[in-house]
C-alpha positions in Angstrom: -4.8 6.1 -20.2 -1.7 4.2 -19.1 -1.1 4.5 -15.4 -2.8 5.1 -12.1 -1.7 7.9 -9.8 -2.9 9.1 -6.4 -3.1 12.6 -5.0 -3.3 13.0 -1.2 -4.8 16.1 0.4 -5.3 17.0 4.0 -8.9 17.8 4.9 -9.8 20.8 7.0 -13.3 19.7 8.1 -15.8 21.5 10.2 -17.1 19.8 13.5 -20.2 18.7 11.7 -18.2 17.2 8.8 -16.1 15.3 11.3 -19.2 13.6 12.5 -20.3 12.8 9.0 -16.9 11.4 8.1 -16.8 9.3 11.2 -20.3 8.0 10.4 -19.2 6.9 6.9 -16.1 5.2 8.3 -18.2 3.4 10.9 -20.6 2.2 8.2 -17.7 0.8 6.2 -16.5 -1.1 9.2 -20.0 -2.4 10.0 -20.6 -3.6 6.4 -17.3 -5.4 6.4 -18.1 -7.2 9.7 -21.6 -8.0 8.6 -20.5 -9.5 5.3 -17.9 -11.6 7.1 -20.6 -12.8 9.5 -22.7 -13.8 6.6 -19.8 -15.7 5.1 -19.1 -17.6 8.3 -22.7 -18.5 8.8 -22.9 -19.9 5.3 -19.6 -21.8 5.8 -20.9 -23.3 9.1 -24.2 -24.3 7.4 -22.3 -25.9 4.6 -20.0 -27.7 7.0 -23.1 -29.3 8.7 -24.1 -30.7 5.3 -26.5 -28.1 4.0 -26.7 -27.0 0.4 -25.8 -23.3 1.0 -24.2 -21.0 -1.5 -21.4 -19.1 0.2 -21.1 -15.5 -0.9 -17.4 -15.2 -1.9 -16.8 -12.6 -4.6 -17.3 -8.9 -4.3 -20.6 -9.0 -6.3 -22.0 -11.8 -4.2 -21.2 -10.1 -1.0 -22.8 -6.8 -2.2 -26.0 -8.7 -3.1 -26.0 -10.6 0.2 -25.5 -7.4 2.2 -28.2 -5.5 0.3 -30.6 -8.3 0.9 -29.8 -8.4 4.6 -29.9 -4.6 5.3 -33.6 -4.6 4.2 -34.6 -7.7 6.1 -36.1 -8.0 9.6 -32.8 -9.2 10.9 -31.3 -5.8 10.3 -34.2 -3.9 11.9 -37.9 -4.4 12.7 -40.7 -2.8 14.6 -43.9 -4.0 16.2 -47.2 -2.5 15.0 -50.3 -2.9 17.1 -53.7 -2.1 15.6 -56.9 -1.1 17.3 -57.9 -4.7 17.7 -54.7 -5.5 19.6 -53.1 -7.7 17.0 -49.4 -7.3 16.7 -47.6 -7.2 13.3 -43.9 -7.3 12.7 -42.8 -4.8 10.0 -39.2 -5.1 8.6 -37.6 -1.7 8.5 -34.0 -2.8 7.9 -31.1 -0.6 8.9 -32.5 2.7 10.1 -29.4 4.7 9.3 -28.7 3.4 5.8 -30.1 6.5 4.1 -27.6 8.7 6.1 -24.5 7.3 4.4 -23.5 6.8 0.8 -24.3 3.2 -0.2 -21.0 2.9 -2.1 -19.2 2.9 1.2 -20.8 -0.4 2.1 -20.3 -1.8 -1.4 -16.6 -1.1 -1.3 -16.3 -2.7 2.1 -17.9 -5.8 0.7 -15.4 -5.7 -2.3 -12.5 -5.5 0.2 -13.7 -8.6 2.0 -14.0 -10.4 -1.3 -10.4 -9.6 -2.1 -9.3 -10.8 1.4 -11.2 -14.1 0.9 -9.7 -14.6 -2.5 -6.2 -13.9 -1.2 -6.8 -16.4 1.6 -8.0 -19.1 -0.8 -5.1 -18.5 -3.2 -2.6 -18.6 -0.4 -3.9 -22.0 0.8 -3.8 -23.4 -2.7 -0.3 -22.2 -3.5 -1.4 -19.6 -6.1 -0.2 -16.6 -4.1 3.5 -16.0 -3.5 4.9 -14.8 -0.2 3.8 -15.5 3.3 0.7 -17.3 4.1 -2.4 -15.2 4.3 -4.8 -15.8 7.2 -8.6 -15.8 7.1 -10.2 -12.4 7.5 -11.1 -11.2 11.0 -13.6 -8.8 12.3 -12.6 -5.1 12.5 -12.5 -3.6 15.9 -13.5 0.1 16.4 -10.6 0.8 18.7 -7.9 -0.8 16.6 -9.0 -0.1 13.0 -8.1 3.0 11.3 -11.2 4.9 10.2 -11.4 4.7 6.4 -13.8 4.4 3.6 -13.8 4.5 -0.2 -16.2 6.1 -2.7 -16.2 5.4 -6.5 -16.6 8.2 -9.0 -19.7 7.9 -11.2 -20.7 10.1 -14.1 -24.2 11.2 -14.8 -25.8 11.3 -18.2 -25.2 15.0 -18.3 -21.4 14.4 -17.9 -21.2 15.6 -14.2 -18.9 13.5 -12.0 -19.9 12.6 -8.5 -16.4 13.4 -7.2 -15.2 16.8 -8.2 -11.9 18.6 -7.4 -11.9 22.4 -7.2 -15.6 22.9 -7.9 -16.3 26.5 -9.1 -18.9 27.0 -6.4 -16.5 25.8 -3.6 -13.1 27.2 -4.6 -9.9 25.6 -5.9 -8.9 24.0 -2.7 -11.9 21.7 -2.2 -13.1 18.2 -3.0 -16.8 17.4 -3.4 -17.9 13.9 -2.4 -21.4 12.4 -2.8 -23.6 12.4 0.3 -20.9 14.3 2.2 -20.6 17.6 0.4 -17.7 19.9 -0.1 -14.5 19.3 1.9 -11.9 22.0 2.3 -8.3 20.8 1.7 -5.1 22.5 2.7 -2.9 21.7 -0.3 -3.1 23.2 -3.8 -5.1 21.1 -6.3 -3.9 23.0 -9.4 -2.0 20.1 -10.9 -4.8 17.6 -10.5 -7.4 20.1 -11.8 -5.2 20.9 -14.9 -4.9 17.1 -15.7 -8.7 16.7 -15.4 -9.5 19.8 -17.4 -7.2 18.7 -20.3 -8.7 15.1 -20.1 -5.3 13.6 -19.2 -6.7 12.1 -16.0 -10.1 10.7 -14.9 -11.0 10.2 -11.3 -11.7 6.6 -10.4 -12.4 6.7 -6.6 -11.5 8.6 -3.5 -10.4 7.2 -0.2 -10.9 9.1 3.0 -9.0 8.0 6.1 -8.1 9.3 9.5 -4.6 8.9 11.0 -3.2 10.7 14.0 -6.5 12.7 14.4 -6.0 14.1 10.9 -8.4 13.4 8.0 -6.9 12.9 4.6 -8.5 12.3 1.2 -6.6 10.3 -1.5 -8.0 10.8 -5.0 -6.9 8.0 -7.4 -7.0 8.9 -11.0 -6.3 7.0 -14.2 -3.8 9.3 -16.0 -2.2 9.3 -19.4 1.4 8.3 -19.9 4.0 10.9 -19.2 5.0 13.1 -22.1 7.6 11.5 -24.4 10.1 14.1 -23.4 9.9 13.0 -19.8 10.2 9.3 -20.7 13.4 7.3 -21.3 14.1 6.5 -24.9 13.4 2.8 -25.7 16.3 0.5 -26.0 16.5 -2.5 -28.4 16.3 -5.9 -26.9 19.9 -6.7 -28.0 21.2 -3.8 -25.9 22.3 -5.1 -22.5 24.2 -2.0 -21.3 23.3 1.1 -19.4 22.6 -0.7 -16.1 23.2 1.1 -12.8 23.5 -0.8 -9.6 21.8 0.7 -6.5 23.1 -0.6 -3.1 21.1 0.3 0.0 22.9 0.5 3.3 23.0 2.1 6.7 26.3 4.1 6.5 25.1 5.5 3.1 21.5 5.1 2.3 22.0 4.8 -1.4 25.2 4.2 -3.5 24.7 3.9 -7.3 27.4 2.9 -9.7 27.6 1.6 -13.3 29.5 -1.4 -14.6 32.7 0.6 -15.2 33.0 1.3 -11.4 32.0 5.0 -11.8 29.9 6.2 -8.8 26.9 8.1 -10.1 25.1 8.9 -6.8 25.8 8.6 -3.2 23.4 9.7 -0.4 25.1 10.1 2.9 22.9 12.8 4.4 19.8 10.8 5.1 17.6 12.5 7.7 17.2 9.5 10.1 13.8 10.8 11.3 13.2 8.1 13.9 16.6 8.6 15.5 16.0 12.4 15.6 12.6 12.1 17.1 13.4 9.3 19.6 13.8 11.5 22.7 10.4 13.1 22.0 8.8 9.7 21.3 10.1 8.3 24.6 8.8 11.2 26.5 5.3 10.9 24.9 5.3 7.2 25.5 6.0 7.7 29.2 3.1 10.1 29.3 0.8 7.6 27.8 1.8 4.8 30.2 1.2 7.1 33.2 -2.4 7.9 32.2 -5.4 5.9 33.4 -6.8 3.5 30.8 -10.0 4.7 29.4 -9.6 8.2 30.5 -9.7 11.3 28.3 -6.2 12.3 29.3 -4.9 9.0 28.0 -6.7 9.4 24.7 -5.2 12.8 24.2 -1.7 11.5 25.1 -2.2 8.7 22.6 -3.2 11.3 19.9 0.0 13.3 20.6 2.1 10.2 20.3 0.4 9.2 17.1 1.0 12.7 15.6 4.7 12.4 16.4 5.0 9.0 14.7 3.0 10.3 11.8 5.5 13.1 11.3 8.4 10.7 11.4 6.8 8.6 8.6 6.1 11.7 6.5 9.7 13.0 6.8 11.1 9.6 5.7 8.6 9.2 2.8 9.4 12.7 1.5 13.1 12.0 1.5 12.7 8.6 -0.2 10.7 10.2 -3.0 13.5 12.7 -3.5 16.1 10.0 -3.8 13.9 7.9 -6.1 13.3 10.9 -8.4 17.0 11.5 -8.7 17.6 7.9 -9.8 14.7 7.4 -12.2 15.1 10.8 -13.9 18.8 10.2 -14.8 19.0 6.4 -15.4 16.6 4.2 -17.4 18.0 0.9 -16.0 18.3 0.3 -12.3 19.3 -2.9 -10.5 18.6 -3.4 -6.8 19.1 -6.3 -4.4 16.2 -8.3 -3.1 16.7 -7.7 0.6 14.7 -9.7 3.1 13.8 -6.8 5.3 11.5 -8.8 7.6 14.4 -11.2 8.4 16.9 -8.4 8.9 14.6 -6.8 11.5 15.2 -9.8 13.8 18.6 -8.3 14.6 17.9 -6.3 17.7 21.0 -4.2 17.2 20.1 -3.1 13.7 16.3 -3.3 13.7 15.8 0.4 14.5 18.3 1.6 11.9 17.0 -0.6 9.2 13.4 0.5 9.9 14.5 4.1 9.9 16.2 3.7 6.5 13.0 2.5 4.7 14.7 0.1 2.2 11.5 -1.7 1.1 9.6 1.5 0.6 12.5 2.9 -1.5 12.4 -0.2 -3.8 8.7 0.1 -4.2 8.8 3.8 -5.2 11.7 3.2 -7.6 9.7 0.4 -9.2 6.5 2.2 -10.1 8.3 5.5 -11.0 10.6 3.6 -13.4 7.6 2.0 -15.0 6.0 5.5 -15.5 9.0 6.7 -17.4 9.4 3.6 -19.5 12.5 2.3 -17.8 13.5 -0.9 -16.2 14.0 -2.0 -12.6 15.4 -5.4 -11.8 15.9 -7.3 -8.5 19.0 -9.4 -8.0 18.5 -12.7 -6.1 18.4 -12.5 -2.4 21.5 -14.6 -2.0 23.6 -12.9 -4.7 27.0 -12.1 -3.0 27.2 -8.5 -4.1 29.2 -7.4 -1.1 31.6 -10.4 -1.0 32.3 -10.5 -4.7 35.2 -8.6 -6.3 34.0 -6.4 -9.1 37.3 -6.8 -10.9 38.1 -10.5 -11.0 34.6 -11.8 -9.9 36.1 -13.8 -7.0 33.9 -14.4 -4.0 35.6 -13.7 -0.7 34.6 -14.2 3.0 31.9 -12.3 4.7 32.7 -8.7 5.7 31.6 -7.3 9.0 29.8 -4.0 9.0 32.8 -2.2 10.5 34.9 -2.9 7.3 34.0 -0.2 4.8 36.8 -0.9 2.3 36.7 -4.0 0.1 40.1 -5.6 -0.7 40.4 -8.6 -2.9 42.9 -11.3 -1.9 43.2 -12.6 -5.4 43.8 -9.5 -7.6 44.4 -6.9 -4.9 41.5 -4.7 -6.1 40.5 -2.1 -3.5 37.3 -0.2 -3.6 34.6 1.3 -1.3 32.4 -1.5 0.1 29.2 0.1 -1.2 30.5 1.0 -4.6 31.8 -2.5 -5.1 28.4 -3.9 -4.3 26.7 -1.5 -6.6 29.0 -2.4 -9.5 28.3 -6.1 -8.9 24.6 -5.5 -9.1 25.0 -3.6 -12.4 27.1 -6.4 -13.8 24.5 -9.0 -12.7 21.7 -7.0 -14.4 23.7 -6.7 -17.6 24.2 -10.5 -17.7 20.5 -11.2 -16.9 18.9 -8.3 -18.7 16.4 -10.5 -20.5 15.0 -11.8 -17.2 14.6 -8.6 -15.2 12.3 -8.8 -12.3 9.7 -6.3 -11.2 10.2 -5.3 -7.5 6.4 -5.6 -6.9 5.1 -8.2 -9.4 7.8 -10.7 -8.5 7.8 -12.1 -12.0 10.1 -11.9 -15.0 9.4 -8.9 -17.2 11.3 -6.9 -19.7 9.2 -3.8 -19.3 6.1 -3.0 -17.4 2.9 -3.0 -19.4 0.4 -0.2 -19.4 -2.3 0.0 -16.8 -0.2 -1.2 -13.8 -1.3 0.2 -10.4 -4.3 0.3 -8.1 -6.8 0.4 -10.9 -10.1 -1.4 -11.5 -10.7 -4.6 -9.6 -10.1 -7.8 -11.6 -13.0 -10.2 -11.6 -11.4 -13.2 -13.3 -9.9 -16.0 -11.3 -11.9 -15.5 -8.1 -12.3 -18.7 -6.1 -14.8 -19.7 -3.6 -15.7 -22.8 -1.5 -18.2 -23.8 -4.1 -15.4 -23.9 -6.8 -13.1 -26.2 -4.9 -12.0 -24.1 -2.0 -11.8 -25.3 1.6 -13.6 -23.8 4.6 -11.5 -21.8 7.1 -9.6 -23.7 9.8 -10.7 -23.5 13.4 -7.2 -22.6 14.5 -5.4 -19.6 13.2 -3.0 -20.2 10.3 0.7 -19.9 11.1 2.9 -17.9 8.8 5.9 -19.4 7.1 9.3 -18.9 8.6 11.1 -16.0 6.9 14.4 -16.6 5.3 17.6 -15.0 6.5 19.3 -12.0 4.8 22.3 -9.7 5.2 23.1 -6.1 5.4 25.6 -4.4 3.2 
């Protein structure tokens, strides 16, 4: 098995199943909050000078929560005998038998990851913006979601089954929940499982815009050699294609010779198309009384409209990424600082609608699946201002100028094509130090097993291993750097 893939299906639950799914989502949120409360209590006790072991890793939090849920703090009752004496009997959580226990365990694991990320961020071990200390999840602002691992019995029967013969092909069976009907076809996933080319690791059930979805994450075998790019020797530095992302044209790809291999001008712009409807639905929400049923229904309609915008954008980005990774084994992109570019109030809506960061992420993991390479040019690399013919860096170009003209050699080219050629040339010159768009580290080719797979246990830190307790004031994030738009 060499990669991790996810299959998302829309659930068509019955009214009783909606109650069960909401109960499991609430149990996951409750377990996360309770584990966080246990961590904060232990940190406060340690700060006062006590010798208390703080549960920090996923395993420690699971053990701490399992001990707490059976104690009298979680639930108790008073028993009075015939003589009138009162006895306190610890019952624990009264509803813990109604939900799958893996839901609470996975919530504890998520908190362990958040604590490790916070500690690594404070110690400088984690790149990027500073991570804050975990906070409690609110019911009104947290998306209902829970995760269940797939276990196999001694008889070889998996706890998570797709297309069970007793339920039909379009179904997913989860432990403690039962059979869930799905709307999409599961033939591809069932064929991979039947031929032992994929094994189910876990399933994530979430609700967004009043619609329940289930995402089945599998550990799948590598793609067939016929669908992978042929390997290149280390001495071969050619074959690079620069991919320039912009607003006038979503994607412009060109090689080092200046030949344009792909240009995408017909981007759907789903946010711009749905803006009149979104404004009308937003006005309806603002006119409803807070806490009323009419307001909740208006909010649900607005959420469904936003959800459709995101789905249209994601579908188109996958199509563009597939066209690139299927035809080119070496792609070079520019490391755009999207968060900094969004500060421009005139271009923020258009940049958000383009989905530049999501496109780079999709290209990165799909290129790894096919055995190709994807590199990121430095953020300040002047791909737009540099002449692709004489390599002279000129002045900055406003967005209204779509033709690049070099003052030194007189070279004239399309602005986006010139930038794509410069990216390809940079990748050819630095092919031994290509950078993974997600890993942010120098690699020549992605290793097997990348993706959202099993949770690593090594390197976890805790206050007992040299960490520091959380600050009383919230941590401030670092100031993002500036960037440009091509």
